Backbone as CSV, one residue per row, in Angstrom:
resi,resn,N_x,N_y,N_z,CA_x,CA_y,CA_z,C_x,C_y,C_z
1,UNK,0.811,-1.204,0.000,0.000,0.000,0.000,0.853,1.265,0.000
2,UNK,2.148,1.172,0.367,2.999,2.346,0.329,3.068,2.907,-1.079
3,UNK,3.122,2.011,-2.067,3.178,2.438,-3.447,1.914,3.215,-3.829
4,UNK,0.775,2.770,-3.370,-0.474,3.480,-3.662,-0.456,4.867,-3.029
5,UNK,0.097,4.975,-1.837,0.200,6.252,-1.139,1.139,7.200,-1.887
6,UNK,2.161,6.609,-2.503,3.153,7.410,-3.202,2.534,8.208,-4.339
7,UNK,1.437,7.706,-4.933,0.910,8.345,-6.138,-0.442,8.974,-5.994
8,UNK,-0.694,9.673,-4.982,-1.957,10.376,-4.848,-2.032,11.471,-5.900
9,UNK,-0.934,12.107,-6.179,-0.807,13.061,-7.285,0.674,13.290,-7.494
10,UNK,1.182,13.923,-8.422,2.551,14.277,-8.520,2.809,15.281,-9.549
11,UNK,4.004,15.195,-9.722,4.873,16.026,-10.366,4.335,16.792,-11.263
12,UNK,5.707,16.172,-11.329,6.053,16.222,-11.907,5.297,16.820,-11.879
13,UNK,5.424,16.291,-11.623,5.278,16.030,-11.840,5.022,16.046,-12.214
14,UNK,4.534,16.358,-10.960,3.938,16.254,-11.648,2.840,15.623,-11.238
15,UNK,1.562,15.619,-11.078,1.273,15.732,-9.780,-0.155,15.783,-9.209
16,UNK,-1.126,14.836,-8.998,-2.330,14.890,-8.148,-1.888,14.737,-6.713
17,UNK,-0.851,14.139,-6.422,0.046,14.216,-5.268,0.929,13.020,-5.352
18,UNK,2.154,13.185,-5.044,3.014,12.031,-5.154,4.015,12.038,-4.045
19,UNK,4.513,10.872,-3.783,5.539,10.700,-2.780,4.965,10.327,-1.448
20,UNK,5.637,9.426,-0.786,5.203,9.081,0.554,5.461,10.244,1.494
21,UNK,6.199,11.264,1.005,6.447,12.437,1.829,5.233,13.358,1.870
22,UNK,4.212,13.096,1.080,2.988,13.885,1.124,2.217,13.521,2.386
23,UNK,1.867,14.517,3.186,1.207,14.213,4.454,-0.094,14.964,4.663
24,UNK,-0.553,15.692,3.682,-1.731,16.507,3.918,-2.887,16.121,3.033
25,UNK,-3.970,16.821,3.217,-5.156,16.628,2.388,-5.207,17.802,1.433
26,UNK,-5.327,17.502,0.181,-5.445,18.557,-0.816,-6.926,18.770,-1.069
27,UNK,-7.377,19.997,-0.876,-8.788,20.292,-1.112,-9.130,20.036,-2.566
28,UNK,-10.388,19.756,-2.805,-10.843,19.490,-4.171,-10.676,20.756,-5.001
29,UNK,-10.336,20.600,-6.279,-10.168,21.771,-7.129,-11.492,22.442,-7.451
30,UNK,-11.399,23.684,-7.833,-12.550,24.394,-8.354,-12.709,23.871,-9.781
31,UNK,-13.837,23.301,-10.083,-14.018,22.640,-11.366,-14.220,23.657,-12.493
32,UNK,-13.575,23.385,-13.618,-13.726,24.185,-14.843,-13.462,25.671,-14.627
33,UNK,-12.402,25.985,-13.909,-12.045,27.376,-13.661,-10.681,27.641,-14.281
34,UNK,-10.604,28.399,-15.374,-9.330,28.626,-16.057,-8.334,29.431,-15.225
35,UNK,-8.784,30.037,-14.146,-7.891,30.818,-13.290,-7.369,30.020,-12.097
36,UNK,-7.734,28.762,-12.036,-7.318,27.902,-10.929,-5.856,27.498,-11.086
37,UNK,-5.123,27.510,-9.996,-3.703,27.165,-9.994,-3.465,26.113,-8.922
38,UNK,-2.724,25.084,-9.272,-2.315,24.054,-8.317,-0.810,24.204,-8.141
39,UNK,-0.373,24.371,-6.901,1.035,24.632,-6.612,1.582,23.568,-5.676
40,UNK,2.800,23.120,-5.971,3.475,22.111,-5.155,4.832,22.666,-4.752
41,UNK,5.103,22.643,-3.450,6.403,23.052,-2.924,7.167,21.813,-2.506
42,UNK,8.375,21.652,-3.028,9.214,20.498,-2.720,10.472,20.948,-1.984
43,UNK,10.526,20.745,-0.657,11.727,21.105,0.106,12.792,19.998,-0.023
44,UNK,13.894,20.327,-0.661,14.923,19.356,-0.986,16.154,19.557,-0.097
45,UNK,16.736,18.451,0.323,17.936,18.477,1.170,19.034,19.293,0.492
46,UNK,19.790,19.999,1.318,20.847,20.880,0.822,21.792,20.156,-0.132
47,UNK,22.206,18.964,0.220,23.195,18.220,-0.564,22.601,17.514,-1.787
48,UNK,21.301,17.617,-2.000,20.641,16.852,-3.063,20.064,17.703,-4.202
49,UNK,20.386,18.995,-4.237,19.801,19.861,-5.268,20.096,19.352,-6.678
50,UNK,21.359,19.111,-7.008,21.736,18.661,-8.348,21.120,17.299,-8.654
51,UNK,21.131,16.396,-7.689,20.526,15.075,-7.879,19.030,15.205,-8.164
52,UNK,18.361,16.086,-7.422,16.925,16.285,-7.622,16.654,16.894,-9.000
53,UNK,17.428,17.904,-9.383,17.268,18.501,-10.714,17.428,17.447,-11.800
54,UNK,18.476,16.631,-11.695,18.696,15.575,-12.681,17.517,14.608,-12.727
55,UNK,17.026,14.235,-11.560,15.907,13.302,-11.496,14.664,13.893,-12.165
56,UNK,14.364,15.135,-11.831,13.174,15.790,-12.390,13.309,15.983,-13.901
57,UNK,14.423,16.564,-14.343,14.542,16.968,-15.738,15.051,15.883,-16.678
58,UNK,15.691,14.855,-16.155,16.219,13.801,-17.026,15.438,12.491,-16.959
59,UNK,14.648,12.310,-15.904,13.897,11.057,-15.772,12.393,11.275,-15.634
60,UNK,11.987,12.086,-14.653,10.560,12.213,-14.354,9.809,12.987,-15.447
61,UNK,10.262,14.181,-15.777,9.550,14.954,-16.796,9.573,14.282,-18.165
62,UNK,10.694,13.711,-18.610,10.639,12.995,-19.893,9.624,11.843,-19.886
63,UNK,9.529,11.124,-18.775,8.544,10.034,-18.689,7.123,10.595,-18.674
64,UNK,6.930,11.699,-17.963,5.623,12.345,-17.901,5.200,12.811,-19.299
65,UNK,6.148,13.412,-20.035,5.858,13.906,-21.379,5.596,12.778,-22.373
66,UNK,6.295,11.660,-22.213,6.201,10.559,-23.170,5.013,9.631,-22.910
67,UNK,4.380,9.768,-21.751,3.291,8.853,-21.392,2.171,8.889,-22.429
68,UNK,1.746,7.709,-22.842,0.618,7.579,-23.773,-0.477,6.788,-23.072
69,UNK,-1.601,7.438,-22.867,-2.760,6.813,-22.243,-3.542,6.049,-23.316
70,UNK,-4.243,4.978,-22.926,-5.076,4.258,-23.907,-6.180,5.140,-24.515
71,UNK,-6.584,6.180,-23.805,-7.648,7.064,-24.279,-7.049,8.271,-25.012
72,UNK,-7.457,8.470,-26.252,-6.980,9.621,-27.016,-7.459,10.931,-26.381
73,UNK,-8.662,10.934,-25.843,-9.184,12.127,-25.164,-8.307,12.484,-23.959
74,UNK,-7.929,11.472,-23.188,-7.064,11.694,-22.021,-5.694,12.233,-22.467
75,UNK,-5.177,11.736,-23.590,-3.902,12.234,-24.107,-3.976,13.717,-24.446
76,UNK,-5.113,14.162,-24.989,-5.297,15.578,-25.298,-5.312,16.412,-24.016
77,UNK,-6.005,15.923,-22.986,-6.041,16.620,-21.703,-4.649,16.655,-21.070
78,UNK,-3.929,15.520,-21.167,-2.579,15.459,-20.598,-1.646,16.458,-21.280
79,UNK,-1.784,16.628,-22.590,-0.960,17.597,-23.323,-1.270,19.010,-22.847
80,UNK,-2.544,19.321,-22.658,-2.923,20.640,-22.141,-2.333,20.862,-20.750
81,UNK,-2.413,19.829,-19.911,-1.870,19.929,-18.557,-0.364,20.152,-18.599
82,UNK,0.323,19.384,-19.409,1.777,19.497,-19.520,2.183,20.892,-19.980
83,UNK,1.444,21.445,-20.916,1.735,22.800,-21.417,1.600,23.849,-20.315
84,UNK,0.814,23.548,-19.269,0.592,24.508,-18.192,1.450,24.290,-16.964
85,UNK,2.404,23.356,-17.026,3.243,23.063,-15.863,4.557,23.819,-15.960
86,UNK,4.904,24.491,-14.868,6.176,25.196,-14.758,6.889,24.693,-13.513
87,UNK,8.159,24.341,-13.661,8.975,23.964,-12.510,9.968,25.099,-12.272
88,UNK,9.915,25.662,-11.079,10.797,26.774,-10.722,11.931,26.215,-9.874
89,UNK,13.159,26.399,-10.350,14.354,25.879,-9.677,14.945,26.988,-8.815
90,UNK,15.164,26.718,-7.531,15.697,27.753,-6.642,17.148,28.094,-6.959
91,UNK,17.494,29.354,-6.760,18.868,29.822,-6.935,19.522,30.154,-5.601
92,UNK,18.724,30.150,-4.544,19.275,30.384,-3.206,18.563,29.445,-2.228
93,UNK,19.227,29.192,-1.112,18.664,28.266,-0.128,17.749,28.993,0.845
94,UNK,16.857,28.227,1.444,15.955,28.752,2.469,16.724,28.937,3.776
95,UNK,16.108,29.601,4.723,16.737,29.811,6.034,17.145,28.509,6.703
96,UNK,16.401,27.443,6.430,16.701,26.147,7.049,17.655,25.299,6.198
97,UNK,18.341,25.933,5.242,19.331,25.275,4.374,18.725,24.200,3.480
98,UNK,17.523,24.430,3.011,16.903,23.535,2.037,16.693,24.305,0.734
99,UNK,16.524,23.550,-0.326,16.189,24.114,-1.631,14.689,23.940,-1.834
100,UNK,13.981,25.016,-2.134,12.538,24.927,-2.312,12.204,24.998,-3.804
101,UNK,11.924,23.833,-4.388,11.477,23.755,-5.768,9.975,24.008,-5.784
102,UNK,9.508,24.715,-6.787,8.095,25.048,-6.893,7.581,24.552,-8.247
103,UNK,6.499,23.790,-8.215,5.833,23.362,-9.444,4.469,24.029,-9.484
104,UNK,4.203,24.711,-10.583,2.940,25.420,-10.757,2.199,24.795,-11.932
105,UNK,0.976,24.387,-11.685,0.101,23.836,-12.727,-0.984,24.870,-12.978
106,UNK,-0.875,25.541,-14.145,-1.768,26.662,-14.415,-2.184,26.675,-15.867
107,UNK,-3.430,26.495,-16.164,-4.490,26.147,-15.226,-4.473,24.649,-14.934
108,UNK,-5.185,24.275,-13.896,-5.363,22.868,-13.584,-6.415,22.316,-14.541
109,UNK,-6.052,21.263,-15.264,-6.959,20.678,-16.256,-7.681,19.484,-15.636
110,UNK,-8.975,19.627,-15.472,-9.779,18.549,-14.901,-9.668,17.284,-15.749
111,UNK,-9.511,16.144,-15.099,-9.425,14.814,-15.706,-8.101,14.524,-16.410
112,UNK,-7.162,15.460,-16.394,-5.832,15.174,-16.935,-5.056,14.352,-15.902
113,UNK,-4.010,13.689,-16.357,-3.171,12.889,-15.468,-2.055,13.768,-14.893
114,UNK,-2.028,13.910,-13.581,-0.964,14.652,-12.923,-0.062,13.726,-12.108
115,UNK,-0.303,12.454,-12.170,0.520,11.484,-11.448,1.733,11.127,-12.290
116,UNK,2.896,11.060,-11.665,4.096,10.699,-12.409,4.235,9.194,-12.586
117,UNK,3.491,8.402,-11.817,3.661,6.957,-11.865,3.391,6.330,-13.232
118,UNK,2.272,6.632,-13.905,2.022,5.959,-15.185,3.163,6.156,-16.188
119,UNK,3.679,7.369,-16.278,4.775,7.636,-17.205,6.055,6.919,-16.816
120,UNK,6.367,6.933,-15.510,7.572,6.237,-15.046,7.475,4.745,-15.319
121,UNK,6.336,4.169,-14.994,6.166,2.727,-15.191,6.209,2.371,-16.680
122,UNK,5.570,3.202,-17.510,5.554,2.927,-18.941,6.954,3.045,-19.547
123,UNK,7.722,4.032,-19.117,9.038,4.261,-19.702,10.121,3.336,-19.139
124,UNK,10.080,3.102,-17.826,11.181,2.395,-17.165,10.841,1.000,-16.655
125,UNK,9.570,0.645,-16.620,9.174,-0.611,-16.000,8.987,-0.418,-14.502
126,UNK,8.279,-1.344,-13.875,7.888,-1.177,-12.472,9.072,-1.072,-11.515
127,UNK,10.066,-1.927,-11.657,11.178,-1.929,-10.698,12.004,-0.648,-10.756
128,UNK,12.375,-0.227,-11.953,13.161,1.003,-12.070,12.319,2.223,-11.666
129,UNK,11.029,2.201,-11.979,10.140,3.303,-11.573,10.087,3.414,-10.048
130,UNK,10.019,2.279,-9.368,10.033,2.292,-7.894,11.332,2.883,-7.367
131,UNK,12.448,2.551,-7.994,13.755,3.078,-7.583,13.793,4.591,-7.762
132,UNK,13.272,5.068,-8.877,13.232,6.513,-9.127,12.388,7.204,-8.055
133,UNK,11.249,6.623,-7.719,10.397,7.225,-6.686,11.050,7.173,-5.311
134,UNK,11.748,6.105,-5.012,12.474,6.041,-3.736,13.525,7.138,-3.666
135,UNK,14.260,7.328,-4.762,15.242,8.423,-4.794,14.550,9.760,-4.614
136,UNK,13.437,9.944,-5.328,12.671,11.192,-5.230,12.295,11.478,-3.773
137,UNK,11.791,10.460,-3.090,11.414,10.620,-1.684,12.618,10.910,-0.810
138,UNK,13.731,10.246,-1.074,14.933,10.440,-0.256,15.505,11.847,-0.376
139,UNK,15.270,12.513,-1.488,15.805,13.861,-1.672,15.031,14.914,-0.887
140,UNK,13.802,14.604,-0.486,12.982,15.540,0.294,13.420,15.541,1.759
141,UNK,13.495,16.722,2.330,13.852,16.832,3.748,12.605,16.771,4.628
142,UNK,11.475,17.134,4.059,10.184,17.069,4.761,9.097,16.955,3.700
143,UNK,7.844,16.766,4.109,6.754,16.559,3.136,6.537,17.742,2.192
144,UNK,6.011,17.407,1.043,5.579,18.429,0.098,4.476,19.267,0.720
145,UNK,4.334,20.479,0.202,3.190,21.323,0.533,2.464,21.558,-0.776
146,UNK,1.168,21.235,-0.793,0.371,21.412,-2.004,-0.857,22.248,-1.677
147,UNK,-1.191,23.144,-2.593,-2.370,23.961,-2.342,-2.973,24.465,-3.641
148,UNK,-4.261,24.792,-3.549,-5.021,25.371,-4.656,-5.075,26.869,-4.451
149,UNK,-5.025,27.593,-5.524,-5.212,29.032,-5.450,-5.901,29.493,-6.735
150,UNK,-6.147,30.772,-6.825,-6.835,31.313,-7.984,-6.161,32.618,-8.378
151,UNK,-6.009,32.829,-9.667,-5.424,34.047,-10.196,-6.535,35.080,-10.399
152,UNK,-6.701,35.952,-9.415,-7.752,36.949,-9.506,-7.339,38.152,-10.362
153,UNK,-6.029,38.383,-10.470,-5.566,39.528,-11.271,-5.811,39.315,-12.760
154,UNK,-5.727,38.070,-13.206,-5.931,37.762,-14.623,-7.221,37.003,-14.868
155,UNK,-8.170,37.184,-13.985,-9.440,36.472,-14.082,-10.161,36.832,-15.366
156,UNK,-10.669,35.778,-16.044,-11.470,36.010,-17.240,-12.811,36.590,-16.827
157,UNK,-13.199,37.624,-17.457,-14.459,38.307,-17.098,-15.550,37.892,-18.030
């Protein structure tokens, strides 16, 4: 069941929530709202910044991008979701000597896949995908923080 807990969403991810380091409840999204934003904060150990960057940009995101769902409609939604994902890489450390990576999903696309697991499993197979997720979890110093917000400044009228 740990594996099931690992993929509540992710990343990459990507991301409905992922990682056993996730410890909170993510409120339900506002449905069909183009101004809705889903944000994930990933606090990474000081010594693991480069390792985490490599993992995200060389393994997780390529698998997320390459994932092909059996449903063509789902693939279209996944492409829209991917186009709206931004990963912000920190250039300075936090007061507690961690690196805070920020993933912004804007807008959040209802019914799109935000879990990194399907792409990892499809690209690498189950065993290597588990290893990648274990590394991902090990790089975190504490649980992810995930939250919903809304862009009121650019709200469609």
